[in-house]
C-alpha positions as CSV (number, residue, x, y, z in Angstrom):
1,X,-26.8,16.7,-98.2
2,X,-24.7,19.8,-98.9
3,X,-22.4,19.0,-96.0
4,X,-22.0,15.3,-97.0
5,X,-21.3,16.5,-100.6
6,X,-18.7,19.0,-99.3
7,X,-17.0,16.3,-97.1
8,X,-16.9,13.9,-100.1
9,X,-15.3,16.5,-102.3
10,X,-12.8,17.3,-99.5
11,X,-11.8,13.6,-99.2
12,X,-11.4,13.1,-103.0
13,X,-10.4,16.2,-104.9
14,X,-7.0,16.9,-103.2
15,X,-5.7,13.3,-103.6
16,X,-7.1,12.9,-107.1
17,X,-6.1,16.2,-108.6
18,X,-3.2,17.4,-106.5
19,X,-1.5,14.1,-105.5
20,X,-2.2,14.5,-101.8
21,X,-2.3,11.7,-99.3
22,X,-5.7,10.0,-99.3
23,X,-5.6,9.1,-95.5
24,X,-4.9,12.7,-94.5
25,X,-7.8,14.1,-96.5
26,X,-10.2,11.3,-95.5
27,X,-9.5,12.2,-91.9
28,X,-10.2,15.9,-92.6
29,X,-13.4,14.9,-94.3
30,X,-14.4,12.8,-91.2
31,X,-13.6,15.7,-88.9
32,X,-15.7,17.9,-91.2
33,X,-18.7,15.5,-90.8
34,X,-18.3,15.3,-87.1
35,X,-18.3,19.1,-86.7
36,X,-21.2,19.6,-89.0
37,X,-23.6,17.4,-86.9
38,X,-26.6,19.7,-86.0
39,X,-27.2,18.3,-82.5
40,X,-26.6,21.7,-80.8
41,X,-29.3,23.4,-82.8
42,X,-31.7,20.5,-83.1
43,X,-31.7,20.0,-79.3
44,X,-31.1,23.4,-77.8
45,X,-33.6,25.5,-79.8
46,X,-36.7,23.3,-79.0
47,X,-35.4,22.9,-75.4
48,X,-35.3,26.7,-75.0
49,X,-39.0,27.0,-76.1
50,X,-40.0,24.1,-73.7
51,X,-38.1,25.8,-70.9
52,X,-39.9,29.2,-71.6
53,X,-43.3,27.5,-71.7
54,X,-42.5,25.6,-68.5
55,X,-41.2,28.8,-66.7
56,X,-44.4,30.7,-67.8
57,X,-46.7,27.9,-66.6
58,X,-45.2,28.1,-63.1
59,X,-46.4,31.7,-63.0
60,X,-49.9,30.7,-64.1
61,X,-49.4,31.6,-67.8
62,X,-50.3,28.6,-70.0
63,X,-48.9,29.0,-73.5
64,X,-50.2,26.4,-76.0
65,X,-47.2,26.4,-78.3
66,X,-43.8,27.7,-79.2
67,X,-45.1,29.7,-82.2
68,X,-47.3,31.7,-79.8
69,X,-44.4,32.4,-77.5
70,X,-42.4,33.7,-80.4
71,X,-45.3,35.9,-81.7
72,X,-45.8,37.3,-78.2
73,X,-42.2,38.5,-78.0
74,X,-43.0,40.8,-81.0
75,X,-46.2,42.3,-79.3
76,X,-46.8,45.8,-80.8
77,X,-50.5,46.4,-80.2
78,X,-52.4,45.0,-77.2
79,X,-56.2,45.1,-77.4
80,X,-58.4,44.5,-74.3
81,X,-62.0,43.6,-73.7
82,X,-63.4,45.5,-70.7
83,X,-65.8,43.4,-68.7
84,X,-64.1,40.6,-66.8
85,X,-60.7,41.5,-68.3
86,X,-59.9,45.0,-67.1
87,X,-62.8,45.1,-64.6
88,X,-63.9,42.6,-62.0
89,X,-66.9,41.3,-63.9
90,X,-68.8,41.2,-60.6
91,X,-71.7,43.5,-61.3
92,X,-74.0,45.1,-58.7
93,X,-77.2,47.2,-59.2
94,X,-76.3,50.8,-58.1
95,X,-79.6,52.5,-59.1
96,X,-83.1,51.8,-60.4
97,X,-84.8,54.7,-62.3
98,X,-88.4,53.9,-63.3
99,X,-90.1,56.0,-65.9
100,X,-93.5,54.8,-64.7
101,X,-94.4,52.6,-61.8
102,X,-92.2,51.7,-58.8
103,X,-88.5,50.7,-58.6
104,X,-89.6,47.2,-57.3
105,X,-91.9,46.7,-60.3
106,X,-89.2,47.6,-62.8
107,X,-86.6,45.4,-61.1
108,X,-89.2,42.5,-61.0
109,X,-89.8,42.7,-64.7
110,X,-86.0,42.8,-65.5
111,X,-85.3,39.9,-63.1
112,X,-87.9,37.7,-64.7
113,X,-86.8,38.5,-68.2
114,X,-83.2,37.7,-67.4
115,X,-83.9,34.7,-65.2
116,X,-82.6,32.1,-67.8
117,X,-79.5,34.0,-68.6
118,X,-76.1,33.3,-67.0
119,X,-74.6,36.6,-68.1
120,X,-73.0,38.5,-65.1
121,X,-75.3,41.5,-65.7
122,X,-78.3,39.3,-65.6
123,X,-77.1,37.6,-62.4
124,X,-76.6,41.0,-60.7
125,X,-80.2,42.0,-61.6
126,X,-81.6,38.7,-60.2
127,X,-79.5,39.2,-57.0
128,X,-80.8,42.7,-56.5
129,X,-84.4,41.5,-57.0
130,X,-83.8,39.1,-54.1
131,X,-87.3,37.5,-54.4
132,X,-88.4,34.3,-55.9
133,X,-88.7,34.1,-59.7
134,X,-92.2,32.9,-60.6
135,X,-91.6,30.8,-63.7
136,X,-95.3,30.4,-64.4
137,X,-95.4,34.1,-65.3
138,X,-92.7,33.7,-68.0
139,X,-93.4,32.6,-71.5
140,X,-91.0,32.5,-74.5
141,X,-87.6,34.1,-74.0
142,X,-85.4,35.1,-76.9
143,X,-81.8,36.3,-76.6
144,X,-80.9,39.0,-79.1
145,X,-77.2,38.8,-79.6
146,X,-75.3,41.9,-78.5
147,X,-78.5,43.8,-77.6
148,X,-80.4,42.0,-74.8
149,X,-83.5,39.8,-74.4
150,X,-87.1,39.6,-75.4
151,X,-89.5,37.8,-73.0
152,X,-93.2,37.2,-72.6
153,X,-94.1,38.0,-69.0
154,X,-97.7,38.1,-67.8
155,X,-98.7,38.0,-71.4
156,X,-96.8,41.2,-72.2
157,X,-93.7,41.6,-74.4
158,X,-90.8,42.8,-72.3
159,X,-87.5,43.9,-73.8
160,X,-84.5,44.3,-71.6
161,X,-81.2,45.5,-73.0
162,X,-79.1,48.3,-74.2
163,X,-80.0,51.6,-75.9
164,X,-79.6,50.0,-79.4
165,X,-82.3,47.5,-78.5
166,X,-84.7,50.3,-77.4
167,X,-84.0,52.2,-80.7
168,X,-84.7,49.0,-82.7
169,X,-88.1,48.5,-81.1
170,X,-89.1,52.2,-81.2
171,X,-88.9,52.9,-77.5
172,X,-85.8,55.1,-77.1
173,X,-84.5,55.3,-73.5
174,X,-83.3,58.4,-71.8
175,X,-79.7,59.2,-70.7
176,X,-78.6,58.6,-67.2
177,X,-76.3,60.9,-65.2
178,X,-74.9,57.9,-63.2
179,X,-71.7,56.1,-64.4
180,X,-72.2,52.4,-65.2
181,X,-73.8,50.0,-67.6
182,X,-77.4,51.1,-68.4
183,X,-80.0,48.3,-68.8
184,X,-83.2,49.6,-70.3
185,X,-86.7,48.0,-70.0
186,X,-89.7,48.4,-72.3
187,X,-93.1,46.7,-72.0
188,X,-95.2,46.3,-75.2
189,X,-92.7,48.7,-76.8
190,X,-93.3,51.4,-74.2
191,X,-90.3,52.6,-72.3
192,X,-90.6,51.8,-68.5
193,X,-87.2,52.9,-67.2
194,X,-83.6,51.7,-66.7
195,X,-81.3,50.0,-64.2
196,X,-77.7,51.1,-63.6
197,X,-75.1,48.3,-63.2
198,X,-71.7,49.1,-61.7
199,X,-68.5,47.2,-62.1
200,X,-65.1,47.8,-60.5
201,X,-61.8,48.2,-62.3
202,X,-59.3,45.5,-61.2
203,X,-56.5,46.9,-59.1
204,X,-54.1,44.9,-61.3
205,X,-55.3,46.7,-64.5
206,X,-53.3,49.9,-63.8
207,X,-50.1,47.9,-63.4
208,X,-50.9,45.9,-66.6
209,X,-51.2,49.0,-68.8
210,X,-48.2,50.8,-67.3
211,X,-46.0,47.7,-67.6
212,X,-47.0,47.2,-71.3
213,X,-46.0,50.7,-72.1
214,X,-42.8,50.3,-70.2
215,X,-42.0,47.3,-72.4
216,X,-42.4,49.3,-75.5
217,X,-45.9,48.3,-76.6
218,X,-46.8,51.1,-79.0
219,X,-50.6,51.1,-78.7
220,X,-53.1,49.9,-76.0
221,X,-56.8,49.6,-77.2
222,X,-60.0,48.8,-75.4
223,X,-63.1,47.3,-77.2
224,X,-66.4,47.0,-75.4
225,X,-70.1,46.6,-75.9
226,X,-70.7,49.1,-73.1
227,X,-71.9,52.6,-73.5
228,X,-69.5,55.4,-74.6
229,X,-69.5,57.1,-71.3
230,X,-68.6,54.0,-69.3
231,X,-65.9,53.0,-71.9
232,X,-64.3,56.5,-71.9
233,X,-64.3,56.6,-68.1
234,X,-62.5,53.3,-67.8
235,X,-60.1,54.1,-70.6
236,X,-59.3,57.5,-69.1
237,X,-58.6,56.1,-65.6
238,X,-56.3,53.4,-67.0
239,X,-54.7,55.7,-69.6
240,X,-55.5,53.4,-72.5
241,X,-54.6,55.0,-75.9
242,X,-57.8,54.2,-77.8
243,X,-61.3,53.2,-76.7
244,X,-64.1,51.9,-78.9
245,X,-67.6,51.4,-77.3
246,X,-71.0,50.0,-78.1
247,X,-69.6,47.2,-80.3
248,X,-71.4,44.0,-81.2
249,X,-69.2,40.9,-81.6
250,X,-68.9,41.3,-85.4
251,X,-67.9,44.9,-84.9
252,X,-65.1,43.9,-82.5
253,X,-63.7,41.6,-85.2
254,X,-63.9,44.5,-87.7
255,X,-62.0,46.8,-85.4
256,X,-59.3,44.2,-84.9
257,X,-59.0,43.8,-88.6
258,X,-58.4,47.5,-88.9
259,X,-55.7,47.4,-86.2
260,X,-54.0,44.4,-87.8
261,X,-53.6,46.4,-91.0
262,X,-51.9,49.3,-89.1
263,X,-49.2,47.2,-87.3
264,X,-45.7,47.0,-88.6
265,X,-44.5,44.0,-90.7
266,X,-42.7,42.3,-87.8
267,X,-45.1,43.4,-85.0
268,X,-48.0,41.4,-83.7
269,X,-51.4,42.2,-82.3
270,X,-52.5,40.7,-78.9
271,X,-56.1,40.5,-77.9
272,X,-57.1,39.8,-74.3
273,X,-60.7,38.7,-73.5
274,X,-62.8,36.4,-71.4
275,X,-66.4,36.0,-72.8
276,X,-68.1,33.9,-75.4
277,X,-68.4,37.0,-77.6
278,X,-64.6,37.4,-77.5
279,X,-63.9,33.9,-79.1
280,X,-64.0,35.1,-82.7
281,X,-61.6,38.0,-81.9
282,X,-59.3,35.8,-79.9
283,X,-59.0,33.5,-82.9
284,X,-58.4,36.3,-85.4
285,X,-55.7,38.1,-83.4
286,X,-52.0,37.1,-83.9
287,X,-52.0,36.1,-80.2
288,X,-55.2,35.5,-78.2
289,X,-55.1,35.6,-74.4
290,X,-58.0,34.4,-72.3
291,X,-58.8,34.8,-68.6
292,X,-58.8,31.3,-67.2
293,X,-60.7,31.6,-63.9
294,X,-63.8,33.6,-65.0
295,X,-63.4,33.2,-68.7
296,X,-65.9,31.2,-70.8
297,X,-64.9,27.8,-72.2
298,X,-65.3,29.1,-75.7
299,X,-62.8,31.9,-75.0
300,X,-60.3,29.5,-73.3
301,X,-60.6,27.1,-76.3
302,X,-60.0,29.8,-78.9
303,X,-57.1,31.5,-77.0
304,X,-53.4,30.8,-77.6
305,X,-52.5,31.7,-74.0
306,X,-54.5,31.4,-70.8
307,X,-54.0,33.3,-67.6
308,X,-55.1,31.0,-64.8
309,X,-55.6,33.8,-62.2
310,X,-57.2,36.5,-64.4
311,X,-54.5,39.1,-63.6
312,X,-54.0,41.3,-66.6
313,X,-50.5,42.2,-65.4
314,X,-49.5,38.7,-66.3
315,X,-49.6,39.8,-70.0
316,X,-46.5,42.0,-69.5
317,X,-44.9,39.1,-67.6
318,X,-45.6,36.7,-70.4
319,X,-44.0,39.2,-72.9
320,X,-40.9,39.4,-70.7
321,X,-40.6,35.6,-70.6
322,X,-41.1,35.3,-74.3
323,X,-38.5,37.9,-75.1
324,X,-36.0,36.2,-72.7
325,X,-36.7,32.9,-74.4
326,X,-36.2,34.3,-77.9
327,X,-32.9,36.0,-76.8
328,X,-31.6,32.6,-75.5
329,X,-32.7,30.9,-78.7
330,X,-30.8,33.4,-80.8
331,X,-27.7,33.1,-78.5
332,X,-27.7,29.3,-79.0
333,X,-28.0,29.6,-82.8
334,X,-25.2,32.2,-83.1
335,X,-22.9,30.4,-80.7
336,X,-23.4,27.0,-82.3
337,X,-23.0,28.2,-85.9
338,X,-20.0,30.4,-85.0
339,X,-18.2,27.5,-83.2
340,X,-18.9,25.0,-85.9
341,X,-18.0,27.3,-88.8
342,X,-14.6,28.1,-87.1
343,X,-13.8,24.4,-86.5
344,X,-15.0,23.5,-90.0
345,X,-12.5,25.9,-91.6
346,X,-9.7,24.7,-89.2
347,X,-10.6,21.0,-90.0
348,X,-10.5,21.6,-93.7
349,X,-7.0,23.2,-93.3
350,X,-5.8,20.3,-91.2
351,X,-5.5,22.5,-88.1
352,X,-8.2,20.8,-86.1
353,X,-7.9,17.4,-84.4
354,X,-10.7,14.9,-83.9
355,X,-10.9,16.0,-80.3
356,X,-11.6,19.6,-81.3
357,X,-14.2,18.2,-83.7
358,X,-15.9,16.3,-80.8
359,X,-15.9,19.5,-78.7
360,X,-17.5,21.4,-81.6
361,X,-20.2,18.8,-81.7
362,X,-20.9,17.4,-78.2
363,X,-19.2,20.2,-76.3
364,X,-21.1,22.9,-78.1
365,X,-24.3,20.9,-77.7
366,X,-23.8,20.6,-73.9
367,X,-23.1,24.4,-73.6
368,X,-26.1,25.3,-75.6
369,X,-28.3,23.0,-73.5
370,X,-27.0,24.6,-70.3
371,X,-27.8,28.0,-71.8
372,X,-31.3,26.8,-72.7
373,X,-32.0,25.7,-69.1
374,X,-31.9,29.4,-68.1
375,X,-35.4,29.7,-69.7
376,X,-36.7,27.6,-66.8
377,X,-36.1,30.6,-64.5
378,X,-38.5,33.3,-65.5
379,X,-36.6,36.1,-63.7
């Protein structure tokens, strides 16, 4: 409306108040209208985002919208889940330490208690057990969120889970000298021993953290439900700035809330996870990134970006693509506005022909579109 009003004033004021030629000023007003057509901006800016999203998808980075691409370009804090994100998520039993009874008996109890769970740790215990699970021995099984499971086996109450679960039932477990995730077992609230589960760090994780720091990400953080010793070991090996351990899902959200309050006004917080428990945090972060291959459906649904091959180094690659896309968007905006402003002034002064006006409209649009196409190439 403001441009149309300006053109109308340009066509009428000089002839009416300064005895100028109507035809000359009407032509200038028409040139003014042609130049002011916003095609270059309206087409090139969305096209730049589409190109950036398309270029990222060719590399296995699925971005669900242009707003997430823009937010990712301002990444300041990157927060990682541990299991399945920085580590392989393929657990194996590395040790069985019974407090009473044999190793086979302890493993048998744990395997039967975990038999209905699809958690990777449960799967590793069942695989290590190797024998047939006798379902007739199993009664009611209750999953205790963030702690473990409670199961009736052979008429006895069996608790299998972390140290917090053991403290809750009054059967505190003992510390283990081996590195790994410790799964404690208690029968009728009497401690029976623990199983050590090992997980490998992804080879790609070192590259991911180093690349993020090279790109200027100010803080890298790891949040995990695992024990402090395991978390600190992984964090130290990967040189992650901050590590928080033994966190239940609600505590992860609380930690992310604290980190959100510490970021700068223009910076964004990125959370990377893969499990069902990560879905609330993925939704709360400025940008949520999920692992697409091993990740749960809940995490993929809640995330804004999905990595199809589960490589954490793709996070840095996504940031590079987003920053390149935003740079091209800004180039198009500045170029289009500068060209149009210049020709608008020349047109109002009678120094621009209709052909120059057409160039300032269609020509600038074509040049901006060609520039936008560079986003299709992610390099």
